[in-house]
C-alpha positions in Angstrom: 22.2 -1.9 -44.8 18.5 -0.9 -45.3 16.8 -4.1 -44.7 19.0 -4.7 -41.1 17.7 -1.0 -40.3 14.1 -2.1 -41.0 14.5 -5.1 -39.0 16.0 -2.9 -36.0 13.1 -1.2 -36.3 10.5 -3.7 -36.2 11.9 -5.0 -33.3 12.0 -1.8 -31.5 8.3 -2.3 -32.5 7.7 -5.1 -30.9 9.6 -3.8 -27.5 7.7 -0.5 -27.6 4.4 -2.7 -28.0 5.4 -4.9 -25.2 6.2 -1.9 -23.2 3.2 -0.4 -23.7 1.1 -3.3 -22.9 3.1 -4.0 -19.6 1.9 -0.1 -18.6 -1.3 -0.6 -19.6 -1.6 -3.9 -17.5 -0.6 -1.7 -14.1 3.3 -2.1 -14.5 3.2 -5.9 -14.2 2.5 -5.9 -10.4 0.7 -9.4 -9.9 -2.8 -8.8 -7.8 -3.1 -12.3 -7.2 -0.7 -12.7 -4.6 -1.7 -12.8 -0.6 -0.1 -13.8 2.8 0.4 -17.1 3.6 -2.2 -18.2 6.5 -0.4 -18.5 10.1 0.1 -21.8 11.0 -1.9 -23.2 14.2 -5.3 -22.6 15.5 -6.4 -18.8 15.3 -7.1 -18.3 18.8 -3.5 -20.1 19.7 -1.3 -17.7 17.4 1.2 -16.1 19.3 1.5 -11.9 18.8 4.7 -11.8 17.1 3.4 -14.5 14.6 2.6 -11.7 12.3 5.8 -10.1 12.3 6.6 -12.2 9.4 7.1 -10.1 6.3 5.8 -10.3 3.3 7.1 -10.9 -0.1 8.2 -7.5 -1.7 5.8 -7.8 -4.5 3.0 -8.8 -2.4 3.8 -5.9 -0.1 4.1 -3.6 -3.3 0.5 -4.4 -3.9 -1.1 -3.9 -0.6 0.7 -0.7 0.0 -0.4 0.8 -2.6 -4.4 -0.4 -2.1 -5.1 2.0 0.1 -8.9 1.8 -0.8 -9.4 -1.8 0.0 -7.5 -1.3 3.3 -9.7 1.3 4.5 -12.9 -0.5 3.7 -11.6 -3.5 5.5 -10.8 -0.9 8.4 -14.6 0.2 7.8 -15.9 -3.1 7.5 -14.1 -3.9 11.1 -15.7 -1.1 12.7 -19.3 -2.0 11.6 -19.0 -5.2 13.1 -17.9 -3.9 16.5 -20.9 -0.9 16.4 -23.1 -4.0 15.6 -21.7 -6.5 18.6 -22.2 -3.6 20.7 -25.8 -2.9 19.6 -26.5 -6.7 20.5 -25.5 -6.1 23.9 -21.8 -7.5 23.7 -19.5 -5.7 25.9 -16.6 -4.0 24.5 -13.9 -6.4 25.6 -16.1 -9.5 24.9 -16.7 -7.9 21.3 -13.1 -7.2 20.6 -12.4 -10.9 21.5 -14.5 -12.4 18.9 -13.6 -9.9 16.5 -10.1 -11.1 16.9 -10.6 -14.7 16.5 -12.7 -13.6 12.9 -9.8 -11.6 11.7 -7.4 -13.8 12.7 -8.7 -16.6 9.6 -7.9 -13.7 7.3 -4.6 -13.6 5.3 -4.1 -9.7 3.8 -2.0 -7.5 5.5 -5.2 -5.6 7.1 -6.2 -8.7 8.2 -3.3 -9.3 10.3 -3.1 -5.9 11.5 -6.7 -5.9 12.7 -6.1 -9.1 14.3 -3.0 -7.9 16.1 -4.8 -4.6 17.2 -7.5 -6.5 18.6 -5.3 -8.9 20.5 -3.3 -6.1 21.8 -6.2 -4.4 23.7 -7.1 -7.8 24.8 -3.9 -8.2 26.5 -4.2 -5.1 27.7 -7.4 -5.4 29.6 -6.0 -9.1 31.1 -3.0 -7.8 32.4 -5.1 -4.5 34.3 -5.3 -2.1 31.7 -7.9 -0.8 29.7 -8.6 -1.2 25.8 -7.9 2.6 25.1 -4.2 1.8 26.6 -4.1 -1.2 24.4 -4.8 0.6 21.2 -2.9 3.5 21.8 0.3 1.4 22.1 -0.6 -0.5 18.9 -1.0 2.8 17.4 2.5 3.6 18.3 4.3 0.2 17.3 2.7 0.6 14.0 3.1 4.1 12.3 1.2 3.0 9.1 -2.2 2.3 10.2 -1.8 4.8 13.7 -4.7 7.5 12.6 -7.3 4.8 12.8 -6.2 2.9 15.9 -5.7 6.4 17.6 -9.3 7.3 16.6 -10.7 4.0 18.0 -8.6 4.6 21.4 -10.6 8.4 21.5 -13.9 7.0 21.1 -13.4 4.5 23.5 -12.3 7.0 25.9 -15.0 9.9 25.0 -17.7 7.4 25.8 -16.1 6.2 28.8 -16.3 9.9 29.9 -19.4 11.2 28.5 -21.7 8.2 28.7 -22.4 8.5 24.6 -23.4 5.6 22.4 -20.4 4.3 21.8 -21.9 2.2 18.3 -23.5 5.5 16.9 -19.8 6.8 17.4 -18.2 3.8 15.6 -20.8 4.0 12.8 -19.7 7.8 11.9 -16.2 6.5 12.2 -16.9 3.7 9.7 -18.5 6.2 7.4 -15.1 8.6 7.4 -13.4 5.8 6.3 -15.7 4.5 3.7 -15.5 8.3 2.2 -11.9 8.2 2.6 -11.6 4.8 0.7 -13.9 6.4 -2.5 -11.6 9.3 -2.3 -8.5 6.8 -2.9 -10.4 5.1 -5.4 -10.6 8.3 -7.3 -7.4 9.5 -6.9 -5.9 6.0 -8.4 -8.0 7.0 -11.1 -6.9 10.1 -11.5 -3.2 9.5 -11.4 -3.1 6.5 -13.7 -2.1 8.7 -16.2 0.8 10.7 -14.7 2.1 6.9 -13.3 2.0 5.7 -16.8 4.2 8.9 -17.8 6.5 8.4 -15.1 7.2 4.9 -15.8 7.3 5.4 -19.4 10.0 8.2 -18.9 12.0 5.6 -17.1 12.1 3.3 -19.8 12.8 6.1 -22.6 16.8 6.5 -22.2 17.2 2.5 -22.6 14.9 2.3 -25.5 17.0 5.1 -27.3 20.4 3.5 -26.4 19.3 0.2 -27.6 17.7 1.7 -30.8 20.9 3.4 -31.5 22.9 0.3 -31.0 20.2 -1.3 -33.6 21.1 1.4 -36.1 24.7 0.9 -35.6 25.5 4.3 -34.3 27.1 2.8 -30.9 26.3 5.0 -28.4 27.6 3.0 -25.5 31.1 3.4 -27.2 30.9 7.0 -27.5 29.2 7.3 -24.1 32.1 5.4 -22.1 35.1 6.2 -24.0 35.1 10.0 -25.5 35.6 12.7 -22.7 32.2 14.8 -23.8 30.4 11.2 -24.1 31.2 10.5 -20.3 30.2 14.0 -19.1 26.8 13.4 -20.9 26.9 10.3 -19.5 27.1 11.2 -15.8 24.7 14.3 -16.6 21.7 12.2 -18.2 22.2 9.8 -15.2 21.6 12.3 -12.6 18.8 13.9 -14.8 17.4 10.2 -14.9 17.8 10.1 -10.9 16.2 13.4 -10.8 13.4 12.5 -12.6 12.8 9.5 -10.5 12.8 11.4 -7.3 11.0 14.2 -8.1 8.0 12.1 -9.8 7.7 9.7 -6.9 7.8 12.8 -4.7 5.0 14.8 -6.3 2.9 11.2 -6.2 3.8 10.6 -2.5 2.4 14.2 -1.6 -0.5 13.8 -3.5 -1.5 10.4 -2.3 -0.6 11.4 1.4 -3.3 14.3 1.1 -6.1 11.5 1.3 -6.8 10.7 5.3 -6.3 6.3 5.6 
């Protein structure tokens, strides 16, 4: 009996070590997955070619990588400002950037290509770049702030005659500051996220340990009336913990502008 208990404890130690390593390495989230390249030549891609939904694991990784996404948006703004300083017209600059970002395979690159193409399509149909950017912002709520502010910059410069490149540089600096804030927040929340994951797995670890030691908690929880009440209460508390921790982390993350 003692040897069986020691073996169970050893197995539990191995499981805990594996779980700790998994949490330390970032929850088993593969960072190397990228969206596939769209087929065909970049200039001939239809707008809805990018409506494909990426893999769930890739989508989860890119949703949490706010700093990298924001930096790519800042890079787009810097490129647009440089083209305008070189004497390129706004519509021509958006066309060049659409061709450039069509070669990218990340979610942000696809959004940048889609936004630039939408603005160009609006110009070709008799509208303005501002209208195209505003329409793209309305259709892509996740990146609405960037496209709306870019449309505002174009409208302000058109009305006042201010230098658009200077205004875009200020907008890019703001995006780069937001990226630094996202990185700092990610580092600060690493501990709370690991604690939340650990609290998620602790009930299962406890039940597994009880089964290995011969206590048979599953039978008690499923057959005894008091055990059933405890099972329902524990499940409710477990779900409440998951909801509350996720709500707090989202509330803190949303405080940082994109």
